[in-house]
C-alpha positions, 0 to 999 in steps of 0.5 A: 486525524478526522475522516475529512483530514484523512481524505484531504491527505489522500488527495495530496498523496494522489497528487504526488503519485500523478506528479511522480509518474508524469515526471518519470514518464513511467511507473505504476499509477493504477495500483498506487491510486487504488491503495492510496487510502490504505497508505494514508491510513497506515502512515497518518493514523495506524502505525507507530512511527516517527519521521524524525527517527525512521529507524526507531527501534520500537516502530511499527514496520511496513513492507510494500510487497507489491513493490511496483506501486512505489509511487504511492508509498513514496507520496505517503512518506513524503507527505508524512515528512520523511523527505521533501514532497518536491523530490517526488519529481525525481522518481526513476531519474538517474541519480535519484534515491527514489527509484522504481522499487523501494530501496531500504538503503537509501530511502528514509522510512522504507523498512524493506527493499521490494519488487520481486512479487511474492517475496515481500510478505516473507520478509514481513513474516520474518520481521513479525517472528523477530518481534515475537522472539525479542518480546517486542510490541511492534506490529508489522504490516504488508501490502500485497496485490491481488495479482501478486498473490498468484505467486506460490511464495505468498502461501508458503509465508502465510502457512508459516505465519499461521502456524507460528500464530503471528498476531502482530502481522497484518497482511493487506490485499489491495483487491482491485481485480486487475493486474498487468495483463488484464482482470484476475478472471482473464489471467489467473484468478486467486479466488477465493482469497478469503478461504485461502488465508483462512486455511492457513489460520488467518483471521480474515476481514473483508473491507467492502470499500477499501477506499473508505476511511471509516471502513478501513478504521474498523478493519484495522481496529479489529486486526489489533484486537485479534489475538493468537493468529495473523490477520488478512484484510481483503480491501476491495478497491478501485484501480486508478481511484481518484482520476476519472480516466484511470478508474477501472482501466487496466491499461493504467497499471503501468503507464504514465500520464502525458502532459495533457493527461497530467493536467486533467488529473491535477485539475480533478484532484485540485477540485476534490481537495477544494471540495473537502476544504469547504466541509 
C-alpha cells in the first residue's frame, strides 16, 4: 500500500475504535488511537497473514500484550476482512464475540487471548521460540503499553528472549507517556526504556513519531534485517491521536465518548478521510 492508502485505512480503523467504544459505552479509546498506525501497518503491510485462512500454519503471529486496547485490534482485523466491520458495534455486548479483551477461541485473527498486563510478551516469546525449534520462518510481533512495562514479567520474558537470540521476535512499545492513573512520571516511570531492552540483548529502534507510516516502515525493515537478537521498537505516539479532544488527555484512557462526543469525533475523522482522498 502507498502511504496515502495506509493513512486512509488508519482513518477507517479510528472510526471503528470510536464507533465500538461509543456503542459499548465503555472501553479504551486513548491507547487504541495512539497505536492505530502500528495496528494498520502490521495488518495491511508488514505481516504475512490471510484473513480467509486465519490459522494458516506459516502466518506471522501477533499478540496484543496491552489487551485493553482491543478496540484498536478489532478495528484493524475488521477492516482487513477477518469479520464484518458492522460487528464492531457489538463490542462488550452480552453474547458478542468481541469482548473487552481479545479471545483467541472466538475471534478470527486473534492469536492469543490477553488482558492481564505483562503476560502477552511471554506468550509471544514462547511462539518465537517454537518457531525456532520447528525451523519455521514466521515472525512474532507483540505490542506493549509503556505503563504495562512496569510489570516485572515483561523483563523476565525479555531476558529469556535475548538469551535465546530470538531474532524472529519484534516487541513494540506504544510509548504515549500516559497510563490509567496519569503520566508515566507521575505513576512509576519505566525510563530509560531503551537501556533496559539493550541490557537484555535486544536491538533497539526508536521511532520519533510512531504515528508516521514512513518512520514505521523504516523501523520494521530494520527489524527484519536484524539477525542474532530480538528487536524492540519504541514508538513515540500521541494518546488519543486523531480525535482532537482526546489527544494528550489521560482521562480518555478508559472512557467511552457520549453521543455528542461521538458525533464530533466522526465528523473530524470524516473530514480527515476526505482530505486524503483529494491527494
